[in-house]
C-alpha positions, 0 to 999 in steps of 0.5 A: 477517473479515480483519485487515491489519497494515502495516509498513515505514514510517519516515523517509527522505531524498528520493531514498531507498527504502522497502518497505511490507508488509501481511499479511492474516490471518483464516479462510476469506477470498478476496482479490480486490483488494489496494490501497495508499492514502495520506493526507497531512495536510489531504488526502483519502485517495488510491489509490496502487496496486492489484492485482486479478484476474490481477495487473493493476496500476494506479498513481496518475500521481504514483507511476508509474515509482517505486512497484511493487505486488506480492504473494505467491502465496498472496495474503495479503501485499501489498508496495509498493516505493517508490523515488526518494521525494519529500517530497510522498510523505509521508503515512500509507499504508494497505493495503486489500483486497477480500475476499468483497465487503467492503473491509478496511483496515489501521491505516496506517503513516507514511512521512516523506520529508525534503528 
């Protein structure tokens, strides 16, 4: 089992920045892929950024050039640096990892961007 705890969400003005963190804990796991998703009210959950294998990264078109996913060397923490935030980035952001062929989710952290 892997437990994920996100932090770093909050309220920010448009144009501002936030850095989300996600810490994985448990025992005997090996994380292959680390993702950030988000879900806005009334919308489906969408992939924001992903990092897998040899640090290959993928970003949603809507965040390219503004968001950066990174991780620590131990692959137990994943971060999402969010710059130039827009009101449409408002959502609950979820950390997700694939470990030992299973997907695990964090509880989510709210990000609100005011105009």
